C-alpha positions in Angstrom: -10.5 10.1 5.3 -7.0 8.4 5.2 -5.3 7.7 8.5 -1.8 8.2 8.6 0.7 5.9 10.9 2.8 7.5 13.4 5.2 5.8 15.7 5.1 6.4 19.0 7.1 3.9 21.8 7.4 1.4 19.2 3.7 1.0 18.5 1.5 2.3 15.6 -0.9 4.3 15.8 -3.3 5.9 13.5 -4.1 9.5 14.4 -7.1 11.4 12.5 -6.8 15.5 12.5 -10.1 17.4 13.1 -11.0 20.8 12.8 -14.0 23.0 13.2 -15.3 24.5 9.6 -16.5 27.7 9.0 -20.2 26.9 9.7 -19.0 25.3 13.1 -19.4 22.0 12.1 -16.8 19.1 12.5 -14.8 18.1 9.4 -11.3 16.8 8.8 -8.7 19.6 8.7 -7.4 20.1 4.9 -4.0 21.5 4.0 -6.5 24.5 2.3 -7.0 25.4 6.1 -3.5 25.5 6.8 -2.6 27.4 3.5 -4.6 30.5 4.3 -3.8 30.4 7.9 -0.3 30.5 7.2 -0.7 32.8 4.1 -2.3 35.3 6.8 -0.2 34.9 9.8 3.3 34.6 8.0 2.2 36.6 4.7 4.2 34.0 3.0 2.6 32.6 -0.3 2.3 29.1 0.8 0.5 26.6 -1.4 -1.2 24.3 1.1 1.9 23.0 2.9 1.8 19.9 5.3 2.5 20.0 9.1 5.2 17.7 10.1 5.2 17.7 13.8 8.1 16.6 16.1 8.0 14.5 19.3 9.9 16.5 21.5 10.3 13.6 24.0 12.0 11.4 21.4 14.1 11.1 18.6 11.4 9.9 16.6 9.3 12.1 14.3 5.4 11.8 13.7 4.3 13.3 10.7 0.3 14.1 10.3 -0.4 14.3 6.3 -3.5 16.3 5.9 -3.9 14.2 2.6 -7.6 14.5 1.1 -8.9 11.3 -0.6 -12.8 12.6 -1.7 -14.0 14.8 -4.8 -14.9 17.4 -2.7 -11.3 17.7 -1.2 -10.1 18.4 -4.6 -12.3 21.3 -5.7 -10.2 23.5 -4.4 -7.3 22.1 -6.2 -5.7 22.9 -9.9 -4.1 20.5 -11.7 -1.0 20.6 -13.7 -0.6 17.6 -16.1 2.4 15.8 -17.2 3.5 13.4 -19.9 6.1 11.8 -18.0 8.2 11.1 -20.5 8.4 14.9 -22.3 8.6 16.9 -18.9 11.9 16.6 -17.2 14.7 14.0 -16.6 16.2 13.6 -13.2 19.8 14.2 -14.0 18.7 17.3 -15.5 19.8 17.1 -19.1 17.9 18.1 -22.3 18.2 15.6 -24.9 16.9 15.6 -28.4 13.1 14.8 -28.8 11.5 14.5 -32.2 7.9 14.1 -31.5 7.3 12.6 -34.8 9.6 9.7 -34.0 6.9 8.3 -31.3 10.0 7.3 -29.2 10.9 7.8 -25.2 12.7 10.8 -24.6 13.9 10.1 -20.9 11.5 11.8 -19.0 10.9 10.2 -15.7 9.6 10.3 -12.0 12.8 12.0 -10.5 12.6 14.8 -13.6 9.1 15.9 -12.0 10.8 15.9 -8.3 13.2 17.9 -9.6 10.8 20.7 -11.0 8.1 20.9 -8.6 9.3 24.4 -7.7 8.6 25.4 -11.3 5.2 24.0 -11.1 4.2 24.9 -7.4 5.7 28.7 -8.5 2.6 29.1 -11.0 0.1 28.1 -8.3 -0.7 24.3 -9.1 -1.2 22.0 -6.1 -1.7 18.9 -7.9 -0.3 17.2 -10.7 -1.5 14.2 -13.0 1.0 12.1 -14.4 1.1 9.5 -17.1 0.0 6.0 -16.5 2.7 4.1 -14.3 2.5 0.5 -15.3 4.8 -1.6 -17.5 3.9 -1.0 -20.9 4.9 -3.4 -24.3 8.9 -2.8 -24.8 10.3 -2.0 -28.2 9.6 -0.2 -31.4 6.0 -1.1 -33.3 4.3 0.3 -36.3 2.9 3.4 -34.0 6.1 3.7 -32.1 7.1 3.3 -28.6 5.0 3.2 -25.5 6.2 6.1 -24.2 3.0 7.7 -23.2 2.4 5.1 -20.9 -1.3 3.8 -22.6 0.0 0.5 -23.7 -0.2 -1.4 -20.8 1.1 -4.9 -20.7 1.6 -6.0 -17.1 -0.5 -3.9 -14.5 1.4 -5.6 -11.4 5.0 -4.0 -12.5 5.9 -0.4 -12.8 7.2 1.1 -16.2 11.1 1.3 -15.4 11.6 4.0 -18.2 10.1 6.1 -15.8 12.0 5.1 -12.9 12.0 2.7 -10.0 9.3 1.6 -7.2 11.3 4.1 -4.8 11.2 6.7 -7.3 7.7 7.2 -7.8 6.9 6.6 -3.8 9.5 9.5 -3.5 7.4 11.5 -6.0 4.2 10.9 -4.2 6.2 11.9 -0.8 7.7 14.9 -2.2 4.2 16.2 -3.6 2.7 15.3 -0.1 5.9 17.4 1.8 4.7 20.2 -0.3 0.9 20.2 0.3 0.5 18.9 -3.2 -1.9 16.0 -4.6 -0.8 12.9 -6.9 -3.2 12.0 -9.8 -2.2 9.0 -11.7 -3.6 7.9 -15.3 -4.9 4.4 -15.3 -6.0 2.3 -18.1 -8.9 -0.1 -17.2 -10.7 -1.0 -20.8 -7.5 -3.0 -22.3 -4.0 -4.2 -22.2 -1.8 -4.3 -25.3 0.0 -7.0 -27.1 1.9 -7.5 -30.3 0.4 -10.1 -32.5 2.4 -13.5 -32.6 0.9 -14.7 -35.9 2.0 -13.2 -39.3 -1.3 -13.5 -41.0 -4.2 -11.2 -41.2 -6.5 -14.3 -39.9 -9.1 -13.6 -37.1 -8.7 -14.3 -34.5 -5.1 -13.1 -34.1 -2.7 -14.8 -31.6 -0.8 -13.5 -28.9 1.8 -14.5 -25.9 -0.8 -14.3 -23.1 1.8 -14.9 -20.6 2.9 -11.4 -21.3 -0.6 -10.0 -20.3 -0.3 -10.1 -16.6 -2.1 -10.6 -14.1 -4.4 -11.9 -16.7 -2.6 -14.6 -18.8 -5.3 -16.3 -20.9 -7.9 -15.6 -23.6 -10.5 -16.3 -21.4 -9.7 -12.7 -19.8 -10.5 -10.5 -22.7 -13.6 -10.4 -25.0 -13.3 -12.0 -28.5 -11.4 -10.1 -31.0 -13.6 -7.8 -33.0 -12.8 -4.3 -33.5 -15.3 -1.4 -33.0 -17.2 -0.4 -36.4 -20.1 1.3 -34.8 -19.5 3.9 -32.4 -23.7 4.4 -32.1 -23.7 0.6 -30.9 -23.1 0.4 -27.2 -22.5 -3.1 -27.0 -20.0 -2.4 -29.8 -18.5 0.2 -28.2 -17.8 -1.9 -24.9 -17.2 -5.4 -25.9 -15.2 -5.0 -29.2 -11.6 -3.6 -29.5 -10.0 -0.4 -29.9 -6.6 -0.1 -32.0 -6.0 -2.1 -35.3 -4.5 -5.6 -36.5 -0.9 -4.4 -35.9 -1.2 -3.0 -32.6 -4.7 -4.4 -31.0 -6.1 -3.4 -27.8 -6.9 -6.3 -25.9 -10.4 -5.6 -24.4 -10.8 -6.8 -20.8 -13.8 -8.8 -19.8 -15.1 -6.8 -17.5 -18.4 -9.4 -17.3 -16.0 -11.9 -15.9 -16.3 -12.0 -12.2 -12.8 -13.5 -11.7 -11.6 -10.2 -14.2 -13.5 -7.9 -12.2 -12.2 -9.0 -8.5 -8.8 -8.9 -10.1 -9.1 -5.4 -10.7 -11.0 -4.0 -7.8 -8.1 -5.3 -5.9 -5.7 -4.2 -8.2 -6.5 -0.4 -8.2 -6.9 -0.7 -4.1 -3.1 -2.0 -4.1 -2.1 0.7 -6.5 -3.5 3.5 -4.6 -2.0 2.2 -1.2 1.1 1.5 -2.2 2.3 4.6 -3.8 -0.2 6.9 -1.5 -2.2 8.4 -4.6 -4.7 10.7 -4.0 -7.0 10.8 -7.6 -7.0 9.0 -10.8 -8.0 9.8 -14.2 -9.3 6.9 -15.9 -8.9 6.4 -19.7 -11.5 5.1 -22.3 -14.4 5.0 -19.9 -17.1 4.7 -22.1 -15.7 1.4 -23.3 -16.4 -0.4 -19.8 -19.9 -1.2 -18.9 -21.3 1.4 -16.7 -22.1 -0.7 -13.6 -18.6 -2.1 -13.5 -17.6 1.7 -12.4 -19.4 2.2 -8.8 -17.4 -0.4 -7.3 -14.3 0.2 -9.0 -14.5 3.8 -7.7 -15.3 2.3 -4.2 -12.3 0.3 -4.0 -10.2 2.8 -5.4 -11.1 5.1 -2.4 -9.8 8.4 -3.8 -11.3 11.0 -6.4 -11.8 9.6 -10.0 -12.1 11.3 -13.1 -13.2 9.4 -16.1 -12.8 9.9 -19.9 -15.6 10.1 -21.7 -14.4 11.1 -25.3 -17.7 12.9 -26.9 -19.6 16.2 -27.1 -23.0 14.6 -25.9 -23.8 16.2 -22.4 -26.5 13.4 -21.8 -24.3 10.6 -22.9 -21.5 11.7 -20.6 -23.9 12.3 -17.7 -24.5 8.5 -17.0 -21.0 8.2 -16.2 -21.2 10.4 -13.5 -23.1 8.4 -11.7 -20.1 5.6 -11.1 -16.9 7.5 -11.2 -16.9 11.0 -9.4 -16.8 13.3 -12.7 -15.6 13.3 -15.8 -13.4 15.3 -17.9 -15.5 17.7 -19.4 -15.3 17.0 -23.0 -18.7 18.4 -24.0 -17.5 22.0 -22.8 -14.3 21.4 -24.0 -15.7 21.1 -27.6 -17.9 24.4 -27.2 -14.9 26.5 -25.9 -12.6 24.8 -28.5 -14.9 25.8 -31.4 -15.6 29.1 -30.2 -12.0 29.9 -30.0 -10.8 28.5 -32.9 -13.2 30.0 -35.3 -12.4 33.5 -34.7 -15.2 35.9 -34.7 -17.2 33.2 -36.4 -17.3 31.2 -33.3 -20.5 31.4 -30.8 -19.6 32.1 -27.8 -23.4 31.8 -26.4 -22.8 28.0 -27.4 -20.5 27.5 -24.4 -23.0 28.9 -21.9 -26.0 26.4 -23.4 -23.5 23.2 -22.9 -22.0 24.3 -19.4 -26.1 24.8 -18.1 -27.0 21.6 -19.8 -23.8 19.9 -17.9 -24.9 21.8 -14.6 -28.4 20.2 -14.7 -27.6 16.8 -15.8 -24.2 15.6 -14.3 -24.2 14.1 -11.1 -22.8 16.7 -8.6 -23.5 19.1 -11.3 -20.3 20.5 -12.7 -18.3 21.1 -9.7 -16.2 17.9 -9.6 -15.3 17.8 -13.4 -11.7 18.1 -14.8 -12.1 21.6 -16.9 -9.6 21.4 -19.4 -8.8 23.1 -23.0 -5.7 21.1 -23.9 -4.4 17.6 -23.3 -2.4 14.6 -24.6 -5.2 13.5 -26.9 -6.3 17.1 -28.8 -4.5 19.9 -30.7 -2.9 22.8 -28.8 -4.9 26.4 -29.4 -1.9 27.7 -30.8 -1.6 25.0 -33.7 -4.3 27.0 -35.3 -4.4 30.3 -33.4 -1.7 32.6 -33.3 -3.5 35.8 -31.8 -2.5 35.9 -28.5 -5.6 37.8 -26.9 -7.4 35.0 -28.2 -5.1 32.4 -26.6 -5.1 34.1 -23.3 -9.1 34.4 -23.3 -8.9 30.5 -24.2 -6.8 29.6 -21.3 -8.7 31.7 -18.7 -11.7 29.2 -19.0 -10.6 26.2 -16.8 -10.2 28.8 -13.9 -13.4 30.6 -13.7 -16.0 28.0 -14.0 -17.3 25.4 -11.7 -15.0 22.5 -12.7 -11.5 21.9 -11.3 -8.9 23.3 -13.8 -6.5 21.5 -15.5 -3.7 23.1 -17.3 -1.7 20.6 -19.8 2.3 21.0 -19.7 3.7 23.3 -22.2 0.6 25.7 -22.4 2.2 28.2 -20.4 5.6 28.1 -22.6 3.4 28.7 -25.6 3.7 25.4 -27.3 2.0 24.8 -30.6 1.9 21.0 -31.4 -1.0 19.9 -33.3 -2.5 16.2 -33.0 -0.9 13.6 -31.4 2.2 13.3 -31.8 3.0 16.8 -32.3 1.4 18.3 -29.0 3.6 15.7 -26.7 6.8 18.0 -27.1 9.5 17.9 -24.7 9.3 20.5 -21.7 12.9 20.7 -21.1 13.7 22.1 -24.5 11.9 25.5 -23.4 14.7 25.6 -20.3 11.8 25.9 -17.9 11.9 29.7 -18.5 9.8 32.2 -16.0 11.1 35.4 -17.6 9.2 37.0 -20.2 6.4 34.3 -20.7 3.0 36.0 -20.7 1.1 32.6 -20.6 3.0 31.6 -17.8 2.5 34.9 -15.5 -1.5 34.9 -16.8 -1.6 31.2 -15.4 -0.1 32.3 -11.9 -2.8 35.3 -11.9 -5.5 32.9 -12.6 -4.7 30.3 -10.0 -4.0 33.2 -7.6 -7.7 34.9 -8.5 -9.2 31.3 -8.1 -7.4 30.8 -4.4 -8.2 34.4 -3.5 -12.0 33.8 -4.6 -12.3 30.7 -2.5 -10.8 32.4 0.6 -13.1 35.1 0.4 -16.2 33.6 -0.1 -16.9 30.4 1.5 -19.7 29.4 -0.8 -17.4 29.8 -3.9 -16.9 26.1 -4.4 -20.5 25.1 -4.6 -22.2 27.9 -6.2 -23.0 27.6 -9.9 -21.6 29.6 -12.5 -23.8 31.8 -14.4 -24.2 33.6 -17.7 -25.2 37.4 -18.4 -26.6 37.3 -21.6 -24.7 39.8 -23.8 -25.9 41.2 -27.5 -22.8 39.7 -29.3 -22.0 35.9 -29.9 -18.1 37.2 -29.9 -18.7 37.9 -26.1 -19.2 36.0 -22.9 -20.0 37.1 -19.3 -19.7 34.6 -16.3 -20.8 35.2 -13.1 -19.2 32.9 -9.8 -18.9 35.4 -7.0 -17.0 37.2 -6.4 -15.8 36.6 -9.6 -17.0 38.5 -12.5 -15.1 37.0 -16.1 -15.5 38.7 -19.2 -14.1 36.8 -22.5 -14.0 37.1 -26.0 -12.9 35.7 -29.3 -12.6 39.0 -31.0 -8.7 39.1 -30.9 -6.3 42.0 -30.4 -7.7 44.1 -33.1 -11.0 44.1 -31.3 -12.6 46.3 -28.7 -14.9 44.4 -26.9 -17.8 45.5 -24.9 -19.9 43.8 -22.2 -23.1 45.1 -20.4 -24.3 43.9 -17.1 -27.5 45.1 -16.2 -28.7 46.5 -12.8 -31.0 43.5 -12.6 -28.1 41.2 -12.5 -27.7 42.0 -8.9 -24.0 41.2 -9.0 -22.2 44.0 -6.7 -23.3 47.1 -4.6 -23.8 50.2 -6.7 -20.7 52.4 -6.8 -18.2 49.3 -5.7 -15.0 49.1 -6.9 -14.2 45.9 -9.2 -10.4 45.3 -10.1 -9.4 43.2 -13.1 -6.8 40.8 -11.9 -5.2 40.2 -14.9 -4.5 43.6 -15.6 -4.7 45.7 -12.2 -7.1 48.1 -14.0 -10.0 49.3 -12.1 -14.1 49.8 -13.1 -16.7 51.3 -10.8 -20.4 49.9 -10.9 -22.9 52.6 -11.7 -25.0 54.1 -9.3 -28.0 51.8 -10.4 -25.7 48.4 -9.9 -25.0 48.4 -13.6 -21.6 47.9 -15.4 -20.5 48.8 -18.8 -16.7 47.4 -19.6 -14.8 48.1 -22.7 -11.6 45.5 -23.5 -9.0 46.9 -25.5 -7.1 44.5 -27.6 -9.3 41.9 -27.4 -8.0 40.8 -23.7 -10.0 38.8 -21.2 -11.0 40.4 -18.0 -11.3 38.7 -14.3 -12.9 41.1 -12.0 -13.2 41.1 -8.3 -14.5 43.5 -5.5 -11.5 45.5 -4.6 -12.1 44.3 -0.8 -11.8 40.8 -1.7 -8.2 41.4 -2.9 -5.6 40.3 -0.4 -3.1 43.0 0.7 -0.4 40.6 1.3 -1.0 38.2 -1.6 0.3 38.5 -5.3 -3.0 40.1 -6.9 -2.6 43.8 -7.6 -1.3 45.0 -4.2 -4.7 45.7 -3.0 -6.3 45.5 0.3 -6.1 47.2 3.8 -2.8 48.9 3.0 -4.5 52.6 1.5 -4.5 53.7 -2.0 -1.4 52.6 -4.1 -0.4 52.2 -8.0 0.2 48.5 -8.5 1.5 46.8 -11.3 -0.3 44.2 -13.1 0.4 40.7 -14.8 0.8 42.3 -17.8 2.5 45.3 -16.8 -0.4 48.0 -16.8 -0.7 49.9 -13.8 -3.9 50.8 -11.9 -5.1 52.7 -8.5 -6.0 49.8 -6.1 -7.3 51.3 -3.0 -9.4 50.4 0.0 -11.9 51.5 2.5 -10.0 49.8 5.3 -13.1 47.7 6.3 -12.1 44.1 4.7 -10.4 41.6 6.3 -7.4 39.7 5.4 -7.5 36.6 3.2 -8.5 33.6 4.8 -10.7 35.5 7.6 -13.6 36.6 5.5 -16.0 33.7 5.2 -14.0 31.3 7.8 -14.9 33.0 10.9 -12.4 31.9 12.9 -12.1 28.2 11.6 -8.4 28.8 10.9 -7.6 29.6 14.6 -10.0 26.5 16.0 -8.0 24.7 13.4 -4.4 25.0 14.3 -5.7 24.7 17.8 -6.9 21.3 16.9 -4.0 20.1 15.5 -1.9 20.9 18.9 -4.7 18.9 20.9 -4.7 15.7 18.4 -1.2 16.1 18.6 -0.9 14.7 22.1 0.2 11.1 21.9 0.6 8.8 24.7 1.0 12.0 26.8 3.5 13.6 24.7 2.9 17.1 23.3 3.6 17.2 19.6 4.4 20.8 18.6 
């Protein structure tokens, strides 16, 4: 738990805030509790606001920041990933930005602050930003270090993105909204341009630029990885090439190890960071990571770039979890290859990961695009397939991650084409089907978390289908039906009564279209999707009457308009509880009361 400093009569005090959770056990009150109580009591669409509490007997303020630091606290979040240089400028300008030139385009931390309404409006409550430390300057054969992955001095910030205060202001702005900050970091290497002009190895470098190390003894001897099947090669040789070598940090050197542990601890503390995405994890010895994660003290998710579940699983013992690349490859292949793509492979890979990853797949980062992989629309134009593809991260066990620009329909292929400037879209929210689709998916996941107190700890399961072009995923209360058939297809899913998912004759609502379907009298279900669109079904009683999903709930029968403009009848039997109460059992009220009680500081009531 992180304790937040308050000032009372000139002395510092750290005040933890506790609440009683759904099961009646003491736990730290999180902003998710606050979100749903605010949503229920005021019928406002809030996304985890923080409580800023005022001391009535003083002009000073005491702010209780309910900011989590553990992996478990991240599971109810959804993450919006930005390439800092390509997202937004603080001055609101929209300069030209050609991805093929690989140059800085001007995006910065102030620009992100200015567009938090845009991000939060899609339902995201966390962001992942590019590495923040100082990179090499100038133009290289590979362009400029606009991406942030060519670190040179990890004790200084990248001035192209802003100042120390700018980064702190971004962190504060997020926390004031109840949002989390994830920062990308690189531990494996630093980057320097060789000072020698020959091709003789070892190359020479100005080690004084490589801070805080400053000498060749802090790096492994120069050799470039030639055999990825040799783990020693992978961990001790260098990435890059002779033109832009990535000097591999010697993480067997105890002095270097201590410096890295101290560095990450200070980075998190100085900028109030809530989570870390760790680059090139497999290139560092595995027993380095547990103490590194412990010193970070926040959620750590690592990049292990391979499709081998067993290989990736071993890294979930040292870090909290990983970006789920094995599943990504299965999902990408299934949707990128049309009806030739085998959707059942997704189920096979996910089941393996659930069994082999530490903590299963509950802590993984679930994604379908990022800065290292091509956007789906670089090869697929069928918008039904695209919608199915984007649906995946939001309906499985993992923490969903959306790469900036997906919602705008960006189509960049491999790096650098997939690092487009988002300001060129105008940040439009009108007539953007994918943006609306993402909003609905985020809302559905939040609603599922609220309705089912076990949603975040219940493994997704798969109901076998006769076609390799369809996939049925159950994660109560959600039933998601995906297909790669495209907009000219009519997909059919059959859910047998033996699946035991819902009650006979129970009404389910597709939150993406607001169409209703009814379970058979024997508890079975057959669903046909026209135009190859995905379906995310939820019991009618699980929908919140005041929420954004199809206008269902305890308001009585009414016609509602769904995200894609279709209409359906969505009524209620009047027996369902408002969002935030079913499965929470009054924990909200106790949480609010506990905040008041813990607000008594030196005899003064915080209200």
